[in-house]
C-alpha positions, 0 to 999 in steps of 0.5 A, a space after each residue: 476454492 482449494 488452491 490459490 496462485 499468489 501472483 506476487 513475491 516477497 513479504 506480501 506473498 508470504 503473508 498470503 501463504 500464512 492466511 491461506 494455510 489458516 483456512 486449509 487452502 493450498 498455495 502456489 508461488 511464482 518466481 522470477 530468476 532473481 527469486 528462485 530461492 526466495 522465502 515465499 517460494 519455500 513457504 508455498 506448497 508448490 512454485 512455478 518459474 515465470 521468467 527473467 528477473 525484470 518485473 516487466 518480463 515476469 511479475 508484470 506479464 499477464 499471460 504468463 501469470 494466467 498460464 502459470 495459474 492454469 498449469 498449477 491447477 489453481 482455482 483462484 489468484 491473489 494479486 497482493 499489492 503492487 505489480 498487477 494488483 490494480 490491473 483491471 485487464 489482469 482481473 478480467 483475464 483471470 476471470 475469463 480463464 475460469 479462475 477466481 480473482 481475489 479482489 474487486 471486479 474488473 469494472 470496480 478496478 477500472 472505476 476506483 483504481 483509476 485515480 482521476 476517474 475515482 475523483 469524479 465518482 467520489 465527488 458525485 457522492 458528496 466527498 470533498 475532492 482536491 482540485 485537479 485536472 483531466 487526464 493526459 495520455 502517454 505522449 499527449 501533453 497538450 493543455 498541460 500548462 493551462 491546466 497547471 495554471 488553473 490548479 496553481 503551484 505547487 502541484 503534484 503530477 500523478 500516475 492515473 493507474 499507479 498506487 503508492 508514492 512511485 507514481 507521484 512527483 512534486 512540481 514547485 514552479 512552471 519551469 519544472 512541469 514538462 520535464 516532470 510530466 514526461 518522466 512520470 508518464 515514462 515511469 508509469 508506463 514501465 511500472 503500471 503499463 499505463 502512462 496516463 497522468 493527471 495534475 492535483 493541487 499540493 496541500 503544503 502542510 497535510 496529513 495522510 489519513 486513510 480508511 480501511 474499508 471492506 465491501 461485500 459486493 452487494 451494496 454492503 460495506 463496513 470500515 475498519 477505522 483509520 490509519 495515519 500514514 503521514 510520515 513519508 519519504 519521496 511520497 512513500 509511507 515509512 510509518 503508519 499507525 492507528 488510531 490517527 494521533 490527535 484526529 478529532 472524533 467528529 472528523 474521524 467519524 465523517 471520514 469513515 462514513 464518507 468512505 463507506 458511502 463511496 464503497 457502497 455506491 460502487 457495490 465494492 467487493 473485497 478489501 480496499 482503502 480510501 485515502 484522504 488528505 487532511 489539513 494538519 491545522 484545520 482538519 479539513 479533509 479531501 478525498 485523495 484516491 482509492 486503492 483497490 487492493 490490500 495495503 502494505 500497512 494492513 497489519 496495523 488495522 489487524 492489530 487494533 481490530 483483531 480481524 485478519 483482512 487477508 483471511 476475509 478476502 479469501 473467505 469472500 472469494 470462496 463464497 462466504 457472505 461474511 454475514 458475521 462482519 457488521 459495523 456494530 461488531 467492529 471495534 478498535 482496541 489500543 494503538 498499533 504502529 508499523 514501520 517499514 525497514 528498507 535496504 536504503 541509505 537515508 543519508 544519500 536521499 534514501 537510495 536503495 542499498 541492494 546486497 546480501 543480508 549477512 546478518 538479519 536478527 529481529 526480536 521474537 514475535 509476541 502479543 505486542 510485536 509482529 514481524 512480516 518479512 519476505 527474506 531470511 539471513 543470507 538472502 540477497 536484497 535485489 536491485 530489481 524490486 522494492 528494497 523492503 526488508 521487513 515490516 515491524 508492527 508493535 501494539 500497546 494499550 496506549 500510543 506511548 506504550 506502542 512507541 516504547 515497544 517499537 523503539 525497543 524492538 528497533 534497538 534489538 534489530 541487527 542487520 549487517 551487509 547492507 545499509 538500512 533505515 533502522 537507526 533513522 526509524 529510531 530517530 523518528 519514533 523518539 523525536 519529540 514532535 512525533 511523540 507529541 503526535 505532530 505528524 504531517 507529510 513533510 515531517 521528514 523534510 522539516 526535521 531532516 537535520 535531527 533525523 538524518 544529520 
């Protein structure tokens, strides 16, 4: 494996370039018309245009992406996260073209990447699962009301094939159900190429804790500890940290063991994340879903373990057995917190704020501060894609030290030309409840007046 096509854009494409260069691998970027002058294009060794600005006409077109890989002379394809990362058809097409797909096998993506099917597999190996429904294909909603009544309200309508909060909608009463279900199917078909949905019980005061796992494809698997991703807006993560504050050691150990057991049962290959909903009071936990890809928040784990997860993905894909990665050699040190800096207006329901980055200044990287970004000063945050500007990751010997570094780094961040959530993030990380570790998925809503005004 000598040359990798990166089937993505923005921050994660830049991140993959960095890992590939560390291993002496050549990289090929792809870009839509909106990204012709993007940072990831300039960082890669070469780049190919794949179509118009709309993702549905560029980054989501399987045949175009595979054709670009073949034309570039790439040996392998890394999908990053989002777009085609959890598309089994894409992984299969890459393999059929004689290329290496840097990720799980197509059957593993089909089994574990499909949220409803993953629930059944998790239950089969003894993981507690949140009550939910069977799947409803696009345009087929017969039995929806009956399934909702069995689960009870409030509940979530979730896209079976989608990852992240954009595939999730809250329904609080029966009158909302049909409209939300139809809207979620439409969104899922547009974003993930699959309009299938299912219903799931909503836990009112919950924490979102995930276990980073890595499988070697032969039944071996390890975990890289946990991340708490409870602070969210519109079901999308805003702040992630490791270790999870206040999580009892016994609960942490049981969750990690359950996650590894599930990965081993599937002979899982590569990086993945097994996510749990945790009752914020009783610490009872339930399997939520598995993401069969690298996560946005993977730098948090890298900061506390010292392991580069993307490099491990590349090594495994190149045929390395990774025999040196065993559970007994993995350890976590200190505390790391990541916050996602978005072009959005928190005062207007976090609506995206596309436009030009007239000023973009962040503190210099150090042993305590890491910045992952796909943009530079003068770039345009386009309305076509997710409005992520940068990820700011801070590490300290203690949670308090990491929080202090994070607040200082946010205070030193200057972004002009668009609305951002920087001041909102500062209010979150200095809020007494957050500092005390009292985090849950409804944190932002519960403290909205203090955080947004």
